[in-house]
N, C-alpha and C positions, 0 to 999 in steps of 0.2 A: 504494500500500500504506500509505503514511504517513497518508493521509486516512481510510482504513478503520480503522486503529488509533486515530486521534484520535476518530473517530466512535464507536467502541466505548466508549472511556473517557468520552466525553461522555454516552453513553447510560447508563453506570453512574452517573454523577453525577446525572442526571435521575431515575433509579430510586431513588437514595439520598434525593433531595429528596421524592419521592413517598412513600417509606417514612416519612420524618420527619413529613411533613404528616399522613399517615394516623394515625400514633401520637398526635400532638398532638390532632387532632380527636376521635379515639375516646376517649382518656383524659379529655380536658377535658369532652367531651360526657357521658361516664359520670359524672364527678364532679358536674356540674350536675344531671343527672337523679336521682342518688342523694340529693342534699341538697334539691333543690327539689321533686321529685315522688315521692321514695321508690321509685324504679324504676331500672332500668338496661337497657343493651343487652347481651344475652347474649353475642354474638360479640365484643364489644369487647375483652375481655381477651386472648382467643386471637389475634385478628387483630393486635392491637398487639404481642403477644409475637413473632409471626411477623415482623412488620415490623421489630422491633428486631433480631432475629437476622439478617435479610437486610441491614439497614442496617450492622450491624457488619462483615459479610463484604464487602459492597460497598466500604465505607470502607477495609478492610484491603487489598483489591486495588488501589484507587486510590493509597493511600499507598505500597504496595510498588513500584508503577510509578514514582512520583515520588521514591522513596528518601526518604520523609518519616518513616520510623520512627526511633526513637531509636538512636543508635549512639555507641560510645566508640572513637575512633580515635587516641588519644594514642600508643600503642605503634606503631600502623600507620604513622603519619606519620614516625616515627623511622627506618623501614626505607628502604633504597634503593628506587628505583622498581620494579625487577624483583621485589623481595621484597614490596612493597606489592601489586603486581599479582597475584603468586602467592597471597598471603593472601586477596585479594578473590575470586579464582577458587575457592580452596578453600572459602571461606565460602559462595559461591553454590552450589557442589556439595553442601555439607552442607544448605543450605536447600532445594535441589532434592530431596534424599533425604527430608527431613522433609515437604515439600509432597506428594511422591509417596505417602508413607505416609498422610498426611491424606486425600488423594484416595481411596486404596484402601479405607481404613476407612469413609469416608463412602459410597463406592459400595456396599459391603457392607450398610451400614445402609439405604440407599435400597432395595436389593433385598429386605431383610428386611421393611421397613415399608411397601412400596408398597401393599399391600392392606389396611393398617390405617387406619381412618378416625380423624381427630382427634376429640376428645371433643365439641366443640360444633358446629363448622362441618361436620364430616364429610369435610373435604378429606383427601387422601392424606397420611399422615405422611412418605411418601417425598419430597414437596415440601419438607418442613421440613428433612430431612437432605440435600436437594439443595444446600443452601447450602455444605456441605462439598465436594461434588463441583465446584460452580462455583468455589469458592476454590482447591481443589487444582489444577484444570486451569489456571486463570488464573495462579496463582502459579508453576506449573511452566513455563508459556510465558514468563513474565517472567524467571525464573531462567535458562532456556536462552538467552534473548536477551542477558542480562547476561554470561553466560559467553562467548558468541560475541563480543560487543562487546569484552570485556576481552582475550580471546585474540587478537583481530585488531588490538590496539593502541589501543583506544579510551581516552578520558580516564578516568583512575583516580579523579579527584576528583569530588565531587558537582557536577553541572552547575548553572548558574544557571537555575532554573525560571522566574524572572520574565522572562527573555529569551524563553522559549518561549511564555509566556502572552501577551505583547504582540505576537506575530507574527500 
C-alpha cells in the first residue's frame, strides 16, 4: 500500500512538471510568435491557463501531504502533548469539513458545466472544474489519514521529510 501511495504522489509531481513545461513552452512560444511574426497560437492562452490551474491544485495536494504549508505553532507547542494532539485532530477535522465543502461545490460545478465547451479548444468546462473535485477528494483522504494517525498515537511533530526522500 505504501508503494501505491508513493507512486500516486510521484505521478502528481510528474503531472505538475508536465503542466509547468506546457505553460512555459506555450507562453514563450506565443511571445516569440507575436513579436517576430505578428501571429500567435490561438489555444495557447487557454491551455496555459488550464495548466496553471491544474499545477496549482497538484502542488496544493503534494504540499498538504508533506505538511509543507505555512503554519504558526507557537501556542500549540506550549500545550501538553495531549492538548497539542487534540488541537491537531480538531484542526484536521475543520480542514476535512472545508475540503469536503470544496469537493461538493466543485462536483456541482462539474455537473453544471460538463456540457459547456471552453471558448477556444472546445474541451468540456467540467474538466476545468474537475481540479476542485481532484483536490477535494485528495485533501479529504489526506485529512482522514492524519486524523487516524494522530488518534492512534502517531508523532505530533512535523516529520523529517529529508529522511523519507533519501530512502
